[in-house]
N, C-alpha and C positions, 0 to 999 in steps of 0.2 A: 417491218416499218415502225411499228409504232413505237419500237422501245426507240428506234433513232432516231425523231422529226425531231423533238425538241435537241437534247446534244449537237443534232448537225444544223438546228436554225442557230444554240448559242455558239458552236465553235467556227460554224464554216459560212453562213450564209448570211449572218444577221451581221458579224465585221464588215460583210464586203457589199453591203446596203446603206450602210449608218450616212453615208450621204446625200441618199435619195429616200426621203420620209414615204413619199406616197409610193413608192415601188416598195418598199418596206411590207411601209402596210397594205399591199398587195399582196406581197408574197408569203408573209404572215398570215393571213388569212386563209391564203389556200395550202400549205403548211399544216394549219389546227383543221382542217377539211380533211386533207390525206391523214392523220394520225389518227381522225373519228373513224372513219372509215376502215382504217387497219382495225384500228383499237375490234368494231362493231363484228369485223372477219372472224378476227382472233373469238371473239364469243360462240362467234354462230359454231368457229370448227372447234373450240370446247364443247358446245352441246352432245355434236355431231361425235366424239371422244369416248362423253360421257354414256350415251345409247350404245356406241360399239361394246364398253366396258361391261356395260349392265346385259349386254343379250350372251355373258358367259354364263350367268345365273337360269336357274329348270323352270322357278318356279314365279306365279305372279303374270302381270300385266309389264310390261316394258317399262311403264309408269313407277310399277311398287317397285321394279326391282334397278330400275336409277336414285330413288329413295333410297332404298336399300344398298347402293354401292357407297352414296355420298356419304349414310350413315354407319357403317360398319367397316370400312375396308381401307386402310390407306392411301390411294389412291382418290376415294373420294374426299380424304384432308385434305392432299394435296391439291387438289378439283378446287375449290372451294376455296384454296389460297390463289391458288391461279387464277379464278374469275373476278375475287375480291379486290386484288390486285390491278390488274386490267381497267376495273371501275373507278378505280381509287385513282388510275390513270388517265385517264376519261376527266376528272373532276378536275385535275389537276394542268392538265390542256385547256381547258374551259377557265380558267382564271390566271395561267404563265401570263409574265409581260415580254408580250412577243413583240411590243416598239422600243422597251427600256428596260432592257434587262441587268445594262451595266447599274441604272440610278436604282433600280430594288434587287440586289444580287443574294438579299435572304431569300424571297422569294422565288428567283429564277432556278437559287439552290438546290432548292426543296425540291421542286420540277423535277431538275436532273436526280437527283437521290430515288424519286418517286419511279422516274423512266429507266432505271435499272432493275430494281427489285424484279418485274415480271418475269425474267427465267429463272430466278433462283426454286420455285418450287419443279418447273420443269427437271434441273436438275438434280434436283431431291426424291424425282420420282424414274433415273435415267439408270446406266449400265451400271456407274459410280457408286450407285446407293445398294446395289446387291454384293459387293464384297464387303469382305470377313474381314479385312484388315488395309489400317487405310481410308477408312472410309470418309471420313471430312474432307481432308487432303484432297482425295478424289472429286470430291464434289465438287470443290473451291476451283480445281483444274475445268470440271466440266463446266461451270457457271463462269467462270472469263472463255472459253472455247465460244458456250452461245453469247454472251453479252458482244465480243470480239465479233464472231461472224453478223451479229444482228446490225449494231452499227455499221460494218463495212455494207451489206448487202443491202440491208434497211436505209442505210445511207445515201446509196446508189438508185434506188426507187423514189426517194427524197426530190435528188437535184434531177430527176428524169419527168416528175412531174410540178414541182415546185419553178425549178432556176429554169431549164432547157423550155419547157413550154412557154414563159412566160417573155421571158429571151426575144421571141419572134417579134413584139413587138418594138417601136422604135425609140429605143432605147439603148446608150453606147456597151453592147455587147461586152467588146475588149476590157472596157475597165470593171466589169463586175468579176465577169470570169479571170481577169488576172489574180482577183482579188481570192477569190474563190475557187478554185482548180488546185493553187498549192495549198493551200489548207486541207483541203478534203482530201488531197495527197500522203499530205504528212500525217491525217489522221490513218489514212486505211494501209499505210505503213505501219502506225504503231497494231493495227489491228491486227492484221498478216503476220507480224512477227511475235504478237498472243495468237494467234491461231498456231502458226508452227510448234511455239515451246508445249503446249497444252495437247495438241495434236499428238507431237511424238511420245508425251506423257500416258496418255490412253490407250497408244498403238504399244506400249511397254503393259505397261496395265492388262489388256482387253484380247492384245495377240499371243506377246510375248519374243514372235518367231518368223526369221520368213517364212519356215513351209507353211506355219499356220493364217499366214499372208495371203497365202495360195489354196490352201485347201479348205478353212471354215469360210464360212455365210461372212462371217464379222468381217475378214480379214477379205474377203470376196469385194465385199460392198465397201471397204472401206478403200481398197483398191481402185475399182471404179468411183470413189471422188476424188484420190487424188486425180487420175488422168483429168477431170474435170478441170479441177481444180490449176493444175499446171495452162490447162487452154486458157484458163481464164486471165491468168496469170500474162502467159501472153498478152491479149489483148490490153490490161491494164498497164504492161512495157509499151507495148503500143501507144499508147495512147500518153502515157505521162515524157516519152521520150518524143512523140513526133507530133503528135495531135496538140496538147497543149502548147507546146512553143510555139508552133506555126500563129496559134491561135493568140498570142502576145506578138507576132510583131504583122500582120494583118489588119482587113479593115472587115471584118465580119459581114456587112451591110455591102461593101461591094464583091465581096468574096465570097459565098454563103457553104461554100462546098467546104472548106473546111469545119465550120461549124455542125451543118449536120454527120460529117464523120465522128466529131466527138458525140452527138444524139447515139450514133449509131453505137460506137465502144463502149457507151454509157449500158 
């Protein structure tokens, strides 16, 4: 969610709200708050992760073991980088040009660059980083996989927390949704394509055969994830092919049933 909030605002929400400055101001403030809360949760999760990692050491207090983990391990150095990038993202979201990114293109692009950096240290500490050959390529593919998942799933949370909730007010929902939903669907389709390509590459590297998909813990986890993703794709297809089209043709104020179904689908 922290990664997705600015790209989704820049590519999906703000272009759909340019004709309504007051609504853009309200939703921009809500998107910024959502992004800051997501960063706070991510920082807390990283502290807990550091505590778990330090618990594997055997000497000293938990604080000293956490300090040793930060100072003497590769995990610690990547942890510092991850936390540093999250804090940098927090600063970027505070100073981002929420209301006029088109007029302030350089700051808007810089914030977008900062927004997509946090997954890098995660990929550098993942399965891809443990390979003996092709390590750099594997890390790049893993990063693209994580970034696409963040933009897609995080974007859904942004839509639910920023757009759908606010549009319960007395505004022309159909106009805003008719602009926002196709934009988000286009972004989601690109993310799905990248997820599929990079996921196949990860499967080839880490599993490599149909037998390993069934018999190894990594393969079984991947198989379970594929089942869940298949269910999600069915919901997404239902949303894209039926619910979104219905919302273009009806008045949500007079017939709120399809608007509620959109919320359920998201």
